[in-house]
N, CA and C atoms of all chains as a GROMACS GRO file, in nm:
protein
  606
    1UNK      N    1   0.078  -0.112   0.000
    1UNK     CA    2  -0.001   0.005   0.002
    1UNK      C    3   0.092   0.132  -0.002
    2UNK      N    4   0.197   0.136   0.090
    2UNK     CA    5   0.284   0.247   0.084
    2UNK      C    6   0.343   0.277  -0.047
    3UNK      N    7   0.382   0.159  -0.110
    3UNK     CA    8   0.437   0.184  -0.236
    3UNK      C    9   0.337   0.228  -0.337
    4UNK      N   10   0.216   0.176  -0.339
    4UNK     CA   11   0.118   0.227  -0.433
    4UNK      C   12   0.096   0.371  -0.399
    5UNK      N   13   0.098   0.417  -0.289
    5UNK     CA   14   0.070   0.560  -0.258
    5UNK      C   15   0.193   0.648  -0.273
    6UNK      N   16   0.300   0.592  -0.288
    6UNK     CA   17   0.432   0.665  -0.308
    6UNK      C   18   0.485   0.725  -0.182
    7UNK      N   19   0.444   0.668  -0.078
    7UNK     CA   20   0.501   0.719   0.054
    7UNK      C   21   0.572   0.606   0.135
    8UNK      N   22   0.628   0.636   0.238
    8UNK     CA   23   0.706   0.533   0.336
    8UNK      C   24   0.590   0.451   0.417
    9UNK      N   25   0.648   0.346   0.459
    9UNK     CA   26   0.548   0.262   0.559
    9UNK      C   27   0.543   0.339   0.687
   10UNK      N   28   0.632   0.410   0.726
   10UNK     CA   29   0.617   0.491   0.860
   10UNK      C   30   0.507   0.600   0.828
   11UNK      N   31   0.497   0.649   0.720
   11UNK     CA   32   0.403   0.756   0.697
   11UNK      C   33   0.268   0.698   0.698
   12UNK      N   34   0.248   0.576   0.639
   12UNK     CA   35   0.103   0.505   0.634
   12UNK      C   36   0.080   0.486   0.777
   13UNK      N   37   0.160   0.447   0.863
   13UNK     CA   38   0.144   0.414   0.997
   13UNK      C   39   0.099   0.536   1.083
   14UNK      N   40   0.173   0.651   1.049
   14UNK     CA   41   0.136   0.786   1.121
   14UNK      C   42   0.005   0.825   1.088
   15UNK      N   43  -0.032   0.796   0.959
   15UNK     CA   44  -0.169   0.854   0.901
   15UNK      C   45  -0.271   0.771   0.981
   16UNK      N   46  -0.254   0.629   0.983
   16UNK     CA   47  -0.346   0.535   1.066
   16UNK      C   48  -0.363   0.570   1.195
   17UNK      N   49  -0.264   0.614   1.266
   17UNK     CA   50  -0.270   0.633   1.416
   17UNK      C   51  -0.306   0.776   1.431
   18UNK      N   52  -0.334   0.862   1.338
   18UNK     CA   53  -0.384   0.988   1.336
   18UNK      C   54  -0.290   1.090   1.382
   19UNK      N   55  -0.154   1.049   1.367
   19UNK     CA   56  -0.040   1.149   1.420
   19UNK      C   57  -0.004   1.225   1.306
   20UNK      N   58  -0.059   1.215   1.189
   20UNK     CA   59  -0.012   1.296   1.073
   20UNK      C   60  -0.132   1.315   0.978
   21UNK      N   61  -0.159   1.428   0.934
   21UNK     CA   62  -0.266   1.466   0.839
   21UNK      C   63  -0.201   1.478   0.706
   22UNK      N   64  -0.249   1.390   0.614
   22UNK     CA   65  -0.165   1.401   0.472
   22UNK      C   66  -0.199   1.520   0.406
   23UNK      N   67  -0.104   1.544   0.309
   23UNK     CA   68  -0.134   1.678   0.227
   23UNK      C   69  -0.248   1.642   0.127
   24UNK      N   70  -0.310   1.735   0.062
   24UNK     CA   71  -0.425   1.726  -0.023
   24UNK      C   72  -0.396   1.615  -0.140
   25UNK      N   73  -0.272   1.627  -0.191
   25UNK     CA   74  -0.265   1.518  -0.303
   25UNK      C   75  -0.264   1.386  -0.252
   26UNK      N   76  -0.201   1.374  -0.138
   26UNK     CA   77  -0.180   1.235  -0.083
   26UNK      C   78  -0.325   1.176  -0.038
   27UNK      N   79  -0.404   1.267   0.028
   27UNK     CA   80  -0.533   1.238   0.066
   27UNK      C   81  -0.612   1.194  -0.057
   28UNK      N   82  -0.606   1.264  -0.165
   28UNK     CA   83  -0.674   1.211  -0.284
   28UNK      C   84  -0.610   1.071  -0.331
   29UNK      N   85  -0.493   1.061  -0.326
   29UNK     CA   86  -0.431   0.915  -0.371
   29UNK      C   87  -0.486   0.812  -0.275
   30UNK      N   88  -0.498   0.839  -0.142
   30UNK     CA   89  -0.555   0.734  -0.051
   30UNK      C   90  -0.688   0.711  -0.078
   31UNK      N   91  -0.765   0.815  -0.112
   31UNK     CA   92  -0.927   0.799  -0.143
   31UNK      C   93  -0.942   0.720  -0.258
   32UNK      N   94  -0.861   0.745  -0.355
   32UNK     CA   95  -0.864   0.663  -0.477
   32UNK      C   96  -0.823   0.528  -0.459
   33UNK      N   97  -0.720   0.498  -0.373
   33UNK     CA   98  -0.678   0.369  -0.347
   33UNK      C   99  -0.780   0.288  -0.282
   34UNK      N  100  -0.854   0.344  -0.188
   34UNK     CA  101  -0.963   0.277  -0.124
   34UNK      C  102  -1.101   0.287  -0.185
   35UNK      N  103  -1.110   0.369  -0.294
   35UNK     CA  104  -1.230   0.402  -0.361
   35UNK      C  105  -1.342   0.457  -0.273
   36UNK      N  106  -1.289   0.536  -0.177
   36UNK     CA  107  -1.388   0.608  -0.073
   36UNK      C  108  -1.354   0.756  -0.099
   37UNK      N  109  -1.470   0.828  -0.097
   37UNK     CA  110  -1.463   0.970  -0.113
   37UNK      C  111  -1.386   1.032   0.004
   38UNK      N  112  -1.298   1.136  -0.027
   38UNK     CA  113  -1.208   1.194   0.060
   38UNK      C  114  -1.264   1.245   0.189
   39UNK      N  115  -1.385   1.308   0.166
   39UNK     CA  116  -1.443   1.371   0.294
   39UNK      C  117  -1.500   1.262   0.382
   40UNK      N  118  -1.513   1.127   0.336
   40UNK     CA  119  -1.547   1.013   0.426
   40UNK      C  120  -1.434   0.957   0.490
   41UNK      N  121  -1.325   0.978   0.438
   41UNK     CA  122  -1.192   0.926   0.490
   41UNK      C  123  -1.129   0.999   0.585
   42UNK      N  124  -1.126   1.134   0.568
   42UNK     CA  125  -1.052   1.226   0.656
   42UNK      C  126  -1.166   1.326   0.696
   43UNK      N  127  -1.164   1.347   0.840
   43UNK     CA  128  -1.262   1.441   0.894
   43UNK      C  129  -1.171   1.531   0.993
   44UNK      N  130  -1.120   1.640   0.948
   44UNK     CA  131  -1.040   1.721   1.037
   44UNK      C  132  -1.102   1.769   1.160
   45UNK      N  133  -1.230   1.765   1.174
   45UNK     CA  134  -1.295   1.798   1.300
   45UNK      C  135  -1.311   1.672   1.388
   46UNK      N  136  -1.276   1.561   1.346
   46UNK     CA  137  -1.285   1.442   1.417
   46UNK      C  138  -1.165   1.449   1.536
   47UNK      N  139  -1.041   1.471   1.472
   47UNK     CA  140  -0.930   1.468   1.560
   47UNK      C  141  -0.824   1.570   1.522
   48UNK      N  142  -0.754   1.627   1.610
   48UNK     CA  143  -0.644   1.725   1.569
   48UNK      C  144  -0.516   1.629   1.556
   49UNK      N  145  -0.466   1.631   1.435
   49UNK     CA  146  -0.334   1.566   1.425
   49UNK      C  147  -0.224   1.652   1.390
   50UNK      N  148  -0.112   1.614   1.413
   50UNK     CA  149   0.010   1.686   1.360
   50UNK      C  150   0.129   1.598   1.372
   51UNK      N  151   0.230   1.649   1.307
   51UNK     CA  152   0.354   1.556   1.313
   51UNK      C  153   0.452   1.613   1.421
   52UNK      N  154   1.568   2.030  -0.897
   52UNK     CA  155   1.706   2.032  -0.957
   52UNK      C  156   1.760   1.886  -0.962
   53UNK      N  157   1.791   1.852  -1.078
   53UNK     CA  158   1.850   1.715  -1.086
   53UNK      C  159   2.002   1.720  -1.098
   54UNK      N  160   2.048   1.612  -1.034
   54UNK     CA  161   2.201   1.610  -1.024
   54UNK      C  162   2.231   1.471  -1.080
   55UNK      N  163   2.368   1.452  -1.128
   55UNK     CA  164   2.400   1.323  -1.168
   55UNK      C  165   2.435   1.211  -1.060
   56UNK      N  166   2.437   1.265  -0.925
   56UNK     CA  167   2.470   1.171  -0.828
   56UNK      C  168   2.345   1.108  -0.788
   57UNK      N  169   2.346   0.980  -0.766
   57UNK     CA  170   2.233   0.900  -0.725
   57UNK      C  171   2.181   0.941  -0.587
   58UNK      N  172   2.055   0.950  -0.562
   58UNK     CA  173   1.989   0.999  -0.434
   58UNK      C  174   2.056   0.942  -0.303
   59UNK      N  175   2.104   0.812  -0.314
   59UNK     CA  176   2.150   0.767  -0.190
   59UNK      C  177   2.294   0.812  -0.164
   60UNK      N  178   2.358   0.857  -0.258
   60UNK     CA  179   2.498   0.906  -0.250
   60UNK      C  180   2.497   1.053  -0.215
   61UNK      N  181   2.388   1.120  -0.242
   61UNK     CA  182   2.401   1.277  -0.224
   61UNK      C  183   2.452   1.323  -0.093
   62UNK      N  184   2.387   1.288   0.021
   62UNK     CA  185   2.436   1.317   0.137
   62UNK      C  186   2.577   1.266   0.186
   63UNK      N  187   2.607   1.141   0.166
   63UNK     CA  188   2.742   1.106   0.184
   63UNK      C  189   2.839   1.196   0.110
   64UNK      N  190   2.809   1.232  -0.020
   64UNK     CA  191   2.901   1.302  -0.101
   64UNK      C  192   2.910   1.434  -0.046
   65UNK      N  193   2.797   1.504   0.004
   65UNK     CA  194   2.809   1.631   0.060
   65UNK      C  195   2.894   1.614   0.198
   66UNK      N  196   2.872   1.518   0.263
   66UNK     CA  197   2.961   1.507   0.387
   66UNK      C  198   3.108   1.492   0.366
   67UNK      N  199   3.139   1.405   0.240
   67UNK     CA  200   3.267   1.390   0.201
   67UNK      C  201   3.340   1.512   0.169
   68UNK      N  202   3.267   1.596   0.091
   68UNK     CA  203   3.300   1.733   0.036
   68UNK      C  204   3.349   1.826   0.160
   69UNK      N  205   3.250   1.830   0.250
   69UNK     CA  206   3.267   1.922   0.356
   69UNK      C  207   3.393   1.862   0.452
   70UNK      N  208   3.406   1.751   0.462
   70UNK     CA  209   3.516   1.696   0.554
   70UNK      C  210   3.646   1.717   0.475
   71UNK      N  211   3.652   1.692   0.338
   71UNK     CA  212   3.786   1.711   0.276
   71UNK      C  213   3.823   1.860   0.271
   72UNK      N  214   3.722   1.942   0.269
   72UNK     CA  215   3.750   2.091   0.266
   72UNK      C  216   3.814   2.137   0.400
   73UNK      N  217   3.751   2.062   0.505
   73UNK     CA  218   3.798   2.090   0.652
   73UNK      C  219   3.925   2.048   0.666
   74UNK      N  220   3.970   1.927   0.615
   74UNK     CA  221   4.101   1.871   0.613
   74UNK      C  222   4.197   1.950   0.530
   75UNK      N  223   4.159   1.991   0.420
   75UNK     CA  224   4.246   2.074   0.331
   75UNK      C  225   4.280   2.213   0.414
   76UNK      N  226   4.178   2.265   0.477
   76UNK     CA  227   4.218   2.391   0.552
   76UNK      C  228   4.330   2.370   0.655
   77UNK      N  229   4.327   2.254   0.724
   77UNK     CA  230   4.435   2.228   0.826
   77UNK      C  231   4.559   2.206   0.745
   78UNK      N  232   4.559   2.144   0.630
   78UNK     CA  233   4.676   2.128   0.555
   78UNK      C  234   4.744   2.250   0.514
   79UNK      N  235   4.661   2.345   0.467
   79UNK     CA  236   4.696   2.472   0.409
   79UNK      C  237   4.750   2.561   0.530
   80UNK      N  238   4.692   2.538   0.644
   80UNK     CA  239   4.728   2.600   0.756
   80UNK      C  240   4.882   2.570   0.798
   81UNK      N  241   4.909   2.436   0.783
   81UNK     CA  242   5.047   2.389   0.825
   81UNK      C  243   5.066   2.390   0.962
   82UNK      N  244   5.206   2.405   1.003
   82UNK     CA  245   5.243   2.394   1.147
   82UNK      C  246   5.230   2.269   1.201
   83UNK      N  247   5.259   2.260   1.332
   83UNK     CA  248   5.261   2.135   1.423
   83UNK      C  249   5.133   2.053   1.414
   84UNK      N  250   5.020   2.128   1.374
   84UNK     CA  251   4.884   2.049   1.403
   84UNK      C  252   4.854   1.989   1.258
   85UNK      N  253   4.940   1.972   1.177
   85UNK     CA  254   4.898   1.927   1.023
   85UNK      C  255   4.846   1.790   1.038
   86UNK      N  256   4.865   1.707   1.143
   86UNK     CA  257   4.796   1.573   1.160
   86UNK      C  258   4.651   1.583   1.194
   87UNK      N  259   4.601   1.707   1.212
   87UNK     CA  260   4.456   1.723   1.226
   87UNK      C  261   4.384   1.696   1.102
   88UNK      N  262   4.468   1.700   0.987
   88UNK     CA  263   4.410   1.687   0.848
   88UNK      C  264   4.377   1.542   0.831
   89UNK      N  265   4.485   1.460   0.871
   89UNK     CA  266   4.467   1.318   0.850
   89UNK      C  267   4.348   1.254   0.949
   90UNK      N  268   4.343   1.315   1.070
   90UNK     CA  269   4.231   1.281   1.167
   90UNK      C  270   4.102   1.327   1.099
   91UNK      N  271   4.088   1.443   1.029
   91UNK     CA  272   3.973   1.473   0.959
   91UNK      C  273   3.929   1.403   0.854
   92UNK      N  274   4.027   1.348   0.777
   92UNK     CA  275   3.991   1.256   0.659
   92UNK      C  276   3.946   1.134   0.720
   93UNK      N  277   4.013   1.066   0.830
   93UNK     CA  278   3.956   0.943   0.888
   93UNK      C  279   3.814   0.969   0.936
   94UNK      N  280   3.803   1.067   1.013
   94UNK     CA  281   3.654   1.104   1.075
   94UNK      C  282   3.547   1.111   0.967
   95UNK      N  283   3.589   1.181   0.856
   95UNK     CA  284   3.519   1.197   0.745
   95UNK      C  285   3.473   1.062   0.666
   96UNK      N  286   3.569   0.984   0.664
   96UNK     CA  287   3.533   0.847   0.597
   96UNK      C  288   3.442   0.767   0.693
   97UNK      N  289   3.468   0.774   0.828
   97UNK     CA  290   3.368   0.708   0.916
   97UNK      C  291   3.224   0.763   0.895
   98UNK      N  292   3.217   0.905   0.893
   98UNK     CA  293   3.101   0.966   0.888
   98UNK      C  294   3.020   0.940   0.749
   99UNK      N  295   3.094   0.928   0.641
   99UNK     CA  296   3.049   0.899   0.511
   99UNK      C  297   2.984   0.752   0.499
  100UNK      N  298   3.061   0.659   0.555
  100UNK     CA  299   3.026   0.525   0.552
  100UNK      C  300   2.898   0.510   0.647
  101UNK      N  301   2.885   0.577   0.764
  101UNK     CA  302   2.782   0.566   0.844
  101UNK      C  303   2.638   0.634   0.786
  102UNK      N  304   2.662   0.740   0.721
  102UNK     CA  305   2.551   0.806   0.643
  102UNK      C  306   2.500   0.716   0.532
  103UNK      N  307   2.593   0.659   0.462
  103UNK     CA  308   2.551   0.578   0.350
  103UNK      C  309   2.481   0.448   0.400
  104UNK      N  310   2.519   0.396   0.516
  104UNK     CA  311   2.457   0.285   0.564
  104UNK      C  312   2.323   0.300   0.611
  105UNK      N  313   2.313   0.438   0.689
  105UNK     CA  314   2.189   0.480   0.735
  105UNK      C  315   2.091   0.502   0.625
  106UNK      N  316   2.141   0.547   0.508
  106UNK     CA  317   2.053   0.566   0.396
  106UNK      C  318   1.979   0.447   0.346
  107UNK      N  319   2.029   0.330   0.392
  107UNK     CA  320   1.965   0.211   0.343
  107UNK      C  321   1.864   0.148   0.448
  108UNK      N  322   1.859   0.213   0.554
  108UNK     CA  323   1.757   0.165   0.661
  108UNK      C  324   1.618   0.206   0.626
  109UNK      N  325   1.526   0.122   0.680
  109UNK     CA  326   1.384   0.133   0.657
  109UNK      C  327   1.337   0.219   0.787
  110UNK      N  328   1.365   0.346   0.789
  110UNK     CA  329   1.328   0.435   0.891
  110UNK      C  330   1.321   0.576   0.841
  111UNK      N  331   1.262   0.663   0.920
  111UNK     CA  332   1.259   0.806   0.888
  111UNK      C  333   1.393   0.856   0.860
  112UNK      N  334   1.490   0.832   0.960
  112UNK     CA  335   1.620   0.887   0.949
  112UNK      C  336   1.703   0.831   0.816
  113UNK      N  337   1.666   0.697   0.784
  113UNK     CA  338   1.733   0.635   0.679
  113UNK      C  339   1.667   0.702   0.553
  114UNK      N  340   1.537   0.732   0.532
  114UNK     CA  341   1.491   0.794   0.415
  114UNK      C  342   1.544   0.929   0.400
  115UNK      N  343   1.548   1.012   0.504
  115UNK     CA  344   1.624   1.140   0.493
  115UNK      C  345   1.771   1.131   0.449
  116UNK      N  346   1.845   1.049   0.517
  116UNK     CA  347   1.985   1.018   0.474
  116UNK      C  348   1.998   0.972   0.335
  117UNK      N  349   1.898   0.891   0.279
  117UNK     CA  350   1.895   0.825   0.148
  117UNK      C  351   1.844   0.930   0.049
  118UNK      N  352   1.796   1.040   0.086
  118UNK     CA  353   1.731   1.140   0.000
  118UNK      C  354   1.612   1.079  -0.068
  119UNK      N  355   1.533   1.000  -0.008
  119UNK     CA  356   1.418   0.940  -0.057
  119UNK      C  357   1.291   0.983   0.032
  120UNK      N  358   1.300   1.087   0.105
  120UNK     CA  359   1.199   1.129   0.193
  120UNK      C  360   1.062   1.157   0.131
  121UNK      N  361   0.957   1.104   0.201
  121UNK     CA  362   0.818   1.144   0.133
  121UNK      C  363   0.787   1.279   0.214
  122UNK      N  364   0.656   1.310   0.201
  122UNK     CA  365   0.617   1.453   0.248
  122UNK      C  366   0.630   1.464   0.402
  123UNK      N  367   0.598   1.364   0.475
  123UNK     CA  368   0.592   1.360   0.604
  123UNK      C  369   0.752   1.376   0.669
  124UNK      N  370   0.828   1.297   0.596
  124UNK     CA  371   0.972   1.283   0.627
  124UNK      C  372   1.045   1.409   0.604
  125UNK      N  373   0.995   1.473   0.489
  125UNK     CA  374   1.056   1.604   0.450
  125UNK      C  375   1.022   1.715   0.559
  126UNK      N  376   0.885   1.696   0.597
  126UNK     CA  377   0.845   1.785   0.703
  126UNK      C  378   0.923   1.780   0.837
  127UNK      N  379   0.942   1.639   0.863
  127UNK     CA  380   1.025   1.630   0.995
  127UNK      C  381   1.170   1.685   0.973
  128UNK      N  382   1.223   1.666   0.850
  128UNK     CA  383   1.363   1.712   0.828
  128UNK      C  384   1.369   1.875   0.831
  129UNK      N  385   1.265   1.944   0.781
  129UNK     CA  386   1.251   2.085   0.780
  129UNK      C  387   1.239   2.123   0.915
  130UNK      N  388   1.160   2.064   0.996
  130UNK     CA  389   1.132   2.105   1.144
  130UNK      C  390   1.257   2.091   1.225
  131UNK      N  391   1.335   1.979   1.192
  131UNK     CA  392   1.450   1.955   1.279
  131UNK      C  393   1.555   2.052   1.243
  132UNK      N  394   1.566   2.086   1.107
  132UNK     CA  395   1.659   2.206   1.068
  132UNK      C  396   1.622   2.334   1.128
  133UNK      N  397   1.495   2.359   1.139
  133UNK     CA  398   1.443   2.500   1.201
  133UNK      C  399   1.494   2.498   1.343
  134UNK      N  400   1.471   2.381   1.415
  134UNK     CA  401   1.495   2.379   1.551
  134UNK      C  402   1.647   2.400   1.558
  135UNK      N  403   1.738   2.334   1.490
  135UNK     CA  404   1.875   2.344   1.478
  135UNK      C  405   1.920   2.490   1.468
  136UNK      N  406   1.845   2.566   1.371
  136UNK     CA  407   1.873   2.686   1.336
  136UNK      C  408   1.843   2.786   1.450
  137UNK      N  409   1.740   2.759   1.527
  137UNK     CA  410   1.682   2.833   1.642
  137UNK      C  411   1.802   2.812   1.757
  138UNK      N  412   1.839   2.695   1.776
  138UNK     CA  413   1.940   2.671   1.880
  138UNK      C  414   2.076   2.748   1.839
  139UNK      N  415   2.105   2.744   1.708
  139UNK     CA  416   2.231   2.803   1.659
  139UNK      C  417   2.217   2.957   1.682
  140UNK      N  418   2.101   3.005   1.658
  140UNK     CA  419   2.087   3.163   1.668
  140UNK      C  420   2.087   3.200   1.822
  141UNK      N  421   2.036   3.119   1.899
  141UNK     CA  422   2.034   3.154   2.046
  141UNK      C  423   2.169   3.144   2.090
  142UNK      N  424   2.236   3.021   2.055
  142UNK     CA  425   2.389   3.016   2.113
  142UNK      C  426   2.466   3.123   2.057
  143UNK      N  427   2.458   3.172   1.943
  143UNK     CA  428   2.523   3.289   1.882
  143UNK      C  429   2.508   3.420   1.951
  144UNK      N  430   2.372   3.436   1.972
  144UNK     CA  431   2.346   3.562   2.049
  144UNK      C  432   2.405   3.560   2.199
  145UNK      N  433   2.391   3.436   2.262
  145UNK     CA  434   2.454   3.430   2.388
  145UNK      C  435   2.612   3.452   2.380
  146UNK      N  436   2.674   3.401   2.277
  146UNK     CA  437   2.817   3.418   2.272
  146UNK      C  438   2.855   3.572   2.233
  147UNK      N  439   2.761   3.624   2.153
  147UNK     CA  440   2.788   3.782   2.132
  147UNK      C  441   2.770   3.868   2.248
  148UNK      N  442   2.660   3.833   2.325
  148UNK     CA  443   2.641   3.904   2.451
  148UNK      C  444   2.760   3.890   2.540
  149UNK      N  445   2.815   3.765   2.569
  149UNK     CA  446   2.920   3.730   2.648
  149UNK      C  447   3.044   3.815   2.596
  150UNK      N  448   3.081   3.791   2.468
  150UNK     CA  449   3.212   3.869   2.429
  150UNK      C  450   3.206   4.011   2.453
  151UNK      N  451   3.086   4.077   2.436
  151UNK     CA  452   3.071   4.217   2.455
  151UNK      C  453   3.104   4.252   2.602
  152UNK      N  454   3.044   4.163   2.672
  152UNK     CA  455   3.035   4.177   2.835
  152UNK      C  456   3.174   4.171   2.883
  153UNK      N  457   3.262   4.091   2.814
  153UNK     CA  458   3.395   4.075   2.862
  153UNK      C  459   3.502   4.155   2.791
  154UNK      N  460   3.450   4.250   2.705
  154UNK     CA  461   3.524   4.339   2.621
  154UNK      C  462   3.614   4.270   2.521
  155UNK      N  463   3.578   4.146   2.478
  155UNK     CA  464   3.666   4.069   2.381
  155UNK      C  465   3.647   4.132   2.242
  156UNK      N  466   3.770   4.114   2.163
  156UNK     CA  467   3.765   4.175   2.036
  156UNK      C  468   3.703   4.081   1.940
  157UNK      N  469   3.675   3.954   1.976
  157UNK     CA  470   3.627   3.859   1.893
  157UNK      C  471   3.475   3.844   1.884
  158UNK      N  472   3.422   3.958   1.894
  158UNK     CA  473   3.277   3.956   1.882
  158UNK      C  474   3.215   3.965   1.743
  159UNK      N  475   3.288   4.000   1.646
  159UNK     CA  476   3.246   4.013   1.508
  159UNK      C  477   3.192   3.888   1.447
  160UNK      N  478   3.263   3.776   1.471
  160UNK     CA  479   3.203   3.642   1.411
  160UNK      C  480   3.071   3.616   1.454
  161UNK      N  481   3.032   3.658   1.579
  161UNK     CA  482   2.896   3.620   1.610
  161UNK      C  483   2.797   3.706   1.528
  162UNK      N  484   2.831   3.831   1.507
  162UNK     CA  485   2.754   3.930   1.419
  162UNK      C  486   2.729   3.873   1.287
  163UNK      N  487   2.851   3.816   1.227
  163UNK     CA  488   2.847   3.753   1.107
  163UNK      C  489   2.750   3.656   1.077
  164UNK      N  490   2.755   3.558   1.197
  164UNK     CA  491   2.674   3.442   1.196
  164UNK      C  492   2.525   3.479   1.215
  165UNK      N  493   2.499   3.569   1.301
  165UNK     CA  494   2.370   3.610   1.306
  165UNK      C  495   2.318   3.692   1.199
  166UNK      N  496   2.399   3.754   1.131
  166UNK     CA  497   2.348   3.821   0.992
  166UNK      C  498   2.330   3.714   0.898
  167UNK      N  499   2.408   3.627   0.881
  167UNK     CA  500   2.387   3.515   0.784
  167UNK      C  501   2.250   3.428   0.817
  168UNK      N  502   2.236   3.399   0.944
  168UNK     CA  503   2.101   3.335   0.970
  168UNK      C  504   1.982   3.427   0.940
  169UNK      N  505   1.986   3.551   0.968
  169UNK     CA  506   1.885   3.651   0.949
  169UNK      C  507   1.855   3.671   0.784
  170UNK      N  508   1.976   3.673   0.723
  170UNK     CA  509   1.952   3.676   0.571
  170UNK      C  510   1.892   3.546   0.509
  171UNK      N  511   1.932   3.440   0.567
  171UNK     CA  512   1.881   3.306   0.541
  171UNK      C  513   1.725   3.304   0.554
  172UNK      N  514   1.681   3.341   0.667
  172UNK     CA  515   1.557   3.363   0.703
  172UNK      C  516   1.467   3.451   0.603
  173UNK      N  517   1.524   3.558   0.580
  173UNK     CA  518   1.445   3.649   0.491
  173UNK      C  519   1.450   3.598   0.339
  174UNK      N  520   1.555   3.524   0.299
  174UNK     CA  521   1.555   3.463   0.175
  174UNK      C  522   1.453   3.347   0.179
  175UNK      N  523   1.447   3.274   0.266
  175UNK     CA  524   1.345   3.180   0.273
  175UNK      C  525   1.201   3.232   0.274
  176UNK      N  526   1.177   3.354   0.341
  176UNK     CA  527   1.039   3.409   0.337
  176UNK      C  528   1.011   3.452   0.193
  177UNK      N  529   1.131   3.500   0.117
  177UNK     CA  530   1.092   3.554  -0.014
  177UNK      C  531   1.084   3.441  -0.116
  178UNK      N  532   1.158   3.327  -0.092
  178UNK     CA  533   1.156   3.216  -0.168
  178UNK      C  534   1.022   3.135  -0.169
  179UNK      N  535   0.995   3.109  -0.054
  179UNK     CA  536   0.868   3.015  -0.029
  179UNK      C  537   0.745   3.084  -0.002
  180UNK      N  538   0.746   3.214   0.015
  180UNK     CA  539   0.637   3.295   0.040
  180UNK      C  540   0.549   3.320  -0.104
  181UNK      N  541   0.479   3.410  -0.108
  181UNK     CA  542   0.400   3.429  -0.242
  181UNK      C  543   0.256   3.444  -0.212
  182UNK      N  544   0.224   3.521  -0.105
  182UNK     CA  545   0.081   3.544  -0.079
  182UNK      C  546   0.019   3.671  -0.146
  183UNK      N  547   0.108   3.709  -0.256
  183UNK     CA  548   0.054   3.827  -0.326
  183UNK      C  549  -0.056   3.776  -0.420
  184UNK      N  550  -0.126   3.865  -0.492
  184UNK     CA  551  -0.238   3.841  -0.570
  184UNK      C  552  -0.204   3.751  -0.685
  185UNK      N  553  -0.100   3.782  -0.744
  185UNK     CA  554  -0.047   3.695  -0.862
  185UNK      C  555   0.032   3.581  -0.813
  186UNK      N  556  -0.004   3.490  -0.758
  186UNK     CA  557   0.061   3.370  -0.690
  186UNK      C  558   0.128   3.295  -0.794
  187UNK      N  559   0.074   3.280  -0.913
  187UNK     CA  560   0.143   3.195  -1.019
  187UNK      C  561   0.282   3.274  -1.052
  188UNK      N  562   0.279   3.406  -1.066
  188UNK     CA  563   0.401   3.467  -1.095
  188UNK      C  564   0.499   3.460  -0.982
  189UNK      N  565   0.459   3.463  -0.867
  189UNK     CA  566   0.550   3.456  -0.763
  189UNK      C  567   0.622   3.315  -0.737
  190UNK      N  568   0.550   3.208  -0.784
  190UNK     CA  569   0.584   3.085  -0.761
  190UNK      C  570   0.647   3.017  -0.886
  191UNK      N  571   0.655   3.108  -1.008
  191UNK     CA  572   0.713   3.068  -1.125
  191UNK      C  573   0.858   3.013  -1.101
  192UNK      N  574   0.884   2.892  -1.157
  192UNK     CA  575   1.012   2.845  -1.149
  192UNK      C  576   1.034   2.758  -1.020
  193UNK      N  577   0.930   2.761  -0.920
  193UNK     CA  578   0.952   2.685  -0.795
  193UNK      C  579   0.936   2.550  -0.822
  194UNK      N  580   1.034   2.445  -0.815
  194UNK     CA  581   1.018   2.315  -0.839
  194UNK      C  582   0.937   2.223  -0.738
  195UNK      N  583   0.922   2.280  -0.613
  195UNK     CA  584   0.873   2.202  -0.500
  195UNK      C  585   0.735   2.214  -0.502
  196UNK      N  586   0.664   2.303  -0.592
  196UNK     CA  587   0.520   2.309  -0.592
  196UNK      C  588   0.444   2.192  -0.650
  197UNK      N  589   0.368   2.122  -0.583
  197UNK     CA  590   0.283   2.013  -0.625
  197UNK      C  591   0.166   2.053  -0.693
  198UNK      N  592   0.133   1.999  -0.810
  198UNK     CA  593   0.023   2.043  -0.892
  198UNK      C  594  -0.102   2.013  -0.806
  199UNK      N  595  -0.203   2.099  -0.806
  199UNK     CA  596  -0.328   2.074  -0.720
  199UNK      C  597  -0.414   1.966  -0.780
  200UNK      N  598  -0.450   1.859  -0.708
  200UNK     CA  599  -0.539   1.760  -0.747
  200UNK      C  600  -0.680   1.804  -0.777
  201UNK      N  601  -0.712   1.926  -0.727
  201UNK     CA  602  -0.859   1.968  -0.754
  201UNK      C  603  -0.883   2.017  -0.898
  202UNK      N  604  -0.965   1.963  -0.963
  202UNK     CA  605  -0.985   1.997  -1.108
  202UNK      C  606  -1.120   2.074  -1.114
   0.00000   0.00000   0.00000
């Protein structure tokens, strides 16, 4: 999955754990990967994330 | 910017260049401390090998050392550099204040370093800023801009 998204394994783990909010291009790549709308996948009001 | 050096070799090569310049400075200086040049070459070799090996690791540090960092790892690197620059600026300011207090003639290097840090900061603002109305013109030629996925 990380290779398909063009990011590292550590970054995927950080996104999964809510420690990193991806950039808009990466968020769109993730939504396309899972075939889920980006607003269904990421909700910035749900949790405050940062690196 | 593209370079002929492979990504994994970029940081080791930069380390090697810096170390060899440092060693050359000791050689040019001459005197009884010429052996520091040899010590510098040995230390540089150790450093280059360790950075090259780190570049192959499957970690954030490895990705940064191997010049294959993704967006989060680049952000980590930028934040770490910003912290290092803040520490350097604080240390330099303390040094300047101390040298002035003891009436030392060696105060001017601290001013030069503080000036370089300030100019670097202003250059960064002008390079990466661009909140004017014509953002396209301000960002023209900036290779780090990712095209927007919104159509």
